[in-house]
C-alpha positions as CSV (number, residue, x, y, z in Angstrom):
1,M,-8.0,4.1,23.5
2,P,-10.7,4.6,20.9
3,A,-10.0,5.0,17.2
4,K,-10.0,8.7,16.0
5,S,-11.0,7.9,12.4
6,K,-12.5,5.1,10.3
7,A,-9.1,4.5,8.7
8,Q,-7.5,3.9,12.1
9,Q,-10.3,1.6,13.1
10,K,-9.9,-0.5,9.9
11,A,-6.1,-0.7,10.4
12,A,-6.7,-1.9,14.0
13,G,-9.2,-4.5,12.7
14,A,-6.7,-5.9,10.2
15,A,-3.9,-6.0,12.8
16,L,-6.2,-7.8,15.2
17,A,-7.1,-10.4,12.6
18,A,-3.4,-11.0,11.9
19,K,-2.6,-11.2,15.7
20,R,-5.3,-13.8,16.1
21,G,-4.1,-15.8,13.1
22,D,-7.2,-15.1,10.9
23,M,-5.0,-13.3,8.4
24,K,-1.4,-13.7,7.4
25,K,0.9,-11.1,9.0
26,G,2.6,-10.7,5.6
27,E,-0.6,-9.3,4.1
28,L,-0.5,-6.3,6.4
29,K,0.6,-2.9,5.1
30,G,1.3,0.5,6.6
31,A,-0.2,1.4,9.9
32,S,-1.8,-2.0,10.5
33,K,1.7,-3.7,10.2
34,S,3.2,-1.5,12.9
35,M,0.0,-1.7,15.1
36,E,0.2,-5.5,15.0
37,K,3.8,-5.4,16.3
38,S,3.4,-2.7,18.9
39,M,0.0,-3.2,20.4
40,T,-1.6,-5.9,22.5
41,E,-4.6,-7.9,21.4
42,K,-6.7,-6.1,24.0
43,E,-5.6,-2.6,22.8
44,L,-6.4,-3.6,19.2
45,E,-9.7,-5.0,20.1
46,E,-10.6,-1.8,21.9
47,M,-9.6,0.4,19.0
48,A,-11.3,-1.8,16.4
49,S,-14.6,-1.9,18.3
50,T,-15.0,1.9,18.4
51,K,-18.3,3.2,17.1
52,R,-18.0,4.6,13.5
53,K,-20.8,7.1,13.7
54,G,-19.5,10.6,13.6
55,K,-15.9,9.6,12.8
56,K,-14.0,11.2,9.9
57,E,-12.5,9.0,7.3
58,H,-9.0,10.3,8.1
59,V,-7.6,12.6,10.8
60,S,-5.0,15.2,9.9
61,K,-1.6,14.8,11.4
62,S,-1.3,18.4,12.6
């Protein structure tokens, strides 16, 4: 599943780094913390590698 916003992509990248051990899991906050727990490394990799061109910074929740 591709990221819908730049913020979601950044959160996925941080969660992926923690899952791989490049970053401490305790440093994660908010969405990246829950992403790390609930998603597989492959899912995070797919979301983090989404192209940024044309993406909004944030997507509204409605």
